[in-house]
C-alpha positions, 0 to 999 in steps of 0.5 A, a space after each residue: 264689235 268688242 273693244 277690249 281692255 285687259 287687267 293684269 292681275 299677276 305676272 310672275 315666274 313659275 319655276 317649280 321644277 327644271 322641266 317647267 321652264 316658262 313664265 306664268 301669265 294671268 289676266 282678266 279680259 273685259 270689253 271697253 265698258 268694263 264688262 267681263 268677257 266670260 267663257 269665250 275663245 280668244 287669241 293671245 299673242 306674246 312677243 318678246 323684244 330684246 334691248 328695248 320695247 321696240 328692239 329685235 324680236 327674239 321670240 313670238 308665240 300664240 295661245 288660244 285660251 278660253 276665258 272662265 266665268 270671271 273672264 280670267 285666262 291663265 297662260 304659261 309663256 313658252 308653251 304656246 304655238 311658236 311663231 318665231 325664235 326658240 324660247 329656251 334660247 333667250 339670253 335673259 342675262 345678256 340684255 333687257 327684255 320686254 313683253 308685248 301682248 296682243 289679244 283677239 276676241 273676234 275683231 283682230 289683234 289689238 295691242 295691249 301694250 309692252 312692259 319690261 320684264 323685271 327681276 323674277 323672269 331672269 331666274 330662267 337664266 340662273 342655274 342652281 349652282 349648288 346642284 349643277 356647278 361643282 368645280 371640285 368634282 368636275 360638274 358644270 352647267 353652262 347655258 343650259 348644258 351640263 358638263 362632267 369633266 369639262 367646264 365648257 359643255 357643248 351639248 346638253 350632256 357633255 362628258 369627258 374622262 381623262 383618267 378613267 377607262 369607262 367614260 359613262 356607266 349605266 346599270 339597270 337593276 330592274 327586276 320587274 316584268 316590263 321591258 328593261 333598257 340600259 340606255 333608251 333613246 327616242 328621237 322625234 321626226 321634227 325638223 328637216 336635218 339628219 336625225 340620229 338616235 345614237 351618234 358616235 365619233 371616234 378618233 384613234 390616230 395614236 391608238 395602238 390597241 383596239 378602239 371601239 365607238 360602241 362595245 357591248 357584251 351580253 351574258 346569255 347563260 340561263 336566258 330564255 327570252 330574246 337578248 340584244 347587244 344593240 337593238 334599233 327600230 324605226 317606224 316612220 313614213 317620210 321622204 328622207 333616209 331613215 337608218 335603224 343602224 348606220 355605220 361609216 368608216 374612212 380609211 383602210 382597216 376601219 369598220 363602220 360596223 363590226 360584229 363577231 361570233 365564234 359559234 356556228 349556231 350563233 349570229 354575228 349580225 342578224 337582219 330580218 328584212 331588207 338590208 341595203 349596202 350602198 358601197 361594199 360589204 366586207 366578209 373576210 378581208 380584202 387588202 385591195 379595197 375592192 368595192 361591191 360585195 367582197 367575200 374573201 376565201 369564203 363560200 356564199 350561200 343563198 337559202 330558202 328556209 333550210 334549202 340552199 338555192 344558190 351557192 357560190 364557191 370561191 374556188 371551184 373545179 378549175 382555177 376560178 370560182 363557180 356558182 351553182 343554182 338549186 331548185 327548192 327541192 335541193 336539186 342542182 339545175 345550173 352550174 357556172 364555172 370560171 374554169 372547167 380545169 386548171 388550164 381551160 376556160 369557162 363552162 356552163 352546165 344546165 341539167 334536166 329535172 332528172 339530173 341528166 345534162 341538157 345543155 353544155 356550153 364549153 368555151 375552151 374545148 381543145 381550144 374551141 368553143 363547143 355546145 352539146 344539146 339534143 335540139 337547137 331552135 333558132 328564130 332567124 331564117 337562114 344559114 349563112 357563111 361569110 365570104 369575101 366579095 371582090 366587088 364589095 362596093 356593089 354588094 348589099 343584102 339581097 343581092 345574088 353572089 357568084 364564084 369569082 373565077 379570078 379569086 379562088 374562095 371569094 365571091 362577086 356580085 352576079 352580072 349575067 343571066 343564067 350564070 352557073 357560078 351562082 352561089 347564093 344570096 347575101 343574107 339580111 335584106 328587108 328585115 329577115 335576119 339570119 339564124 346561123 352565121 358561120 366563118 366570120 366575126 362581125 365588127 364590134 363597133 356597131 356605130 359604123 354599121 348601117 341597115 344595109 351592111 349591119 352583118 358585114 364583118 370587120 374585114 369586109 366579108 358578107 354573109 352568103 345565105 346557103 339555105 333557108 329563106 331570104 329576100 332577093 332583089 329581083 327584076 320582072 322585065 324577063 317576065 312577072 314572077 309568081 309564087 313557085 317560079 324558079 329564080 336565076 341571075 339576070 343582066 341587072 347586077 345582083 338581081 334575080 329573074 324568072 327562069 324562062 329558058 330551062 335548058 340554060 338554067 340547069 346549075 344556075 338556079 338560086 332558089 324558088 320564089 315564095 312571093 310575087 313581083 308582077 313588074 318592075 324591080 323589088 324584093 321577092 322572098 325566096 327559098 334558097 335551093 341551088 340547082 
């Protein structure tokens, strides 16, 4: 075990320049026998107390120096690994301060004692008044802040101008081959709060002329290299938000970022890479404060190199806008129109690769919707038409409907065998969906629909399968049903049965069985074919 003592040779302030703002500490480290501890890695921990030797800790840091051949260590207090507090925030002039030293040579920290700082360290709080404070010229230094035009600077550099049109002016006359900056700002990634490379806060409540947070002009005459009015670059990984350029505006007529260019070959703003707009991007002027992407009386183009792939016109053929989509070859293949003509509704035109019309969807052709194409393929199973059902409480998908003799134009659930009034089967049973629905409008409130009546209309009509394949409720008590059997109505309301009396079945056949039912009741897949 190495018990140690320290012999303090020198303790003084090193303040040879403004950048070196610390306390130079020198000591020789010996063990309890007076032997120098040479060429050894040790730990030194400094704690600065305010008011008294046991007063509040205002700063603490640690160092890991190596002793030299003579056991000497030289350390600059204020440049170690901070454990608590900020060295530059110590109010040297406001209170007495005391330094506690602890050293660890391998057996843990040992307290070397606490001593009071004398006059020399307090030079840290004494500014060079001949250089930094000149009330006649409006230059001040207060608590480490420099003020120009203000005696109470709130930042490291605080400039106020009450009688000049330009508050700060920077001129760079460098003529070398290296990069040249009027203002260069570097912000580290340390800390957890929001970080700004350049932050501007502008108040113009009483301004009657243009007011700019940042205004930059470039003269590019004769220039062959890239020139930037504002250039911002971010290269960092992290979980927070990082902005190369961030603009915020509150109130009508205000712009977070405003760019102007009067030459069609130039760029008011140029972004190479992804650009994210969290609220709205204004192009033109919108007096209604609409959110999203607002383009006022301007066409919008999306390009692949020099080829337009999407074009949105603010005023199309009718009374609204239209959007056109193009292949990379420049060939138009899709056109969306808000209005085909001045007095009609929307239209969608889809073109083939040879330029001919493939599909036309017209929402308002003589007051009716119209589809024009050469071939239609649907994934459903039957063609159905909506009809009112007089005994609707009994009706459900898969039941046979017959013409209601007492209510012309309406249907009823079948209730007798070999009924020549059979008209079809209610579509939608057992997971088979109709392909085409005619003559009705399904309810828009899907929450009121169940699996059994999901195709019912708002006025209670049901889709009657006129052709195609559907499932039908069937009863095998009149004989087992095999594939290929003809089906007709039965004594069970809404149920089909196998035809066994062909003389009675003429005009009462609803279709042909495509699956079997050996006994009892259940679903049978049927090809609807009235005979």
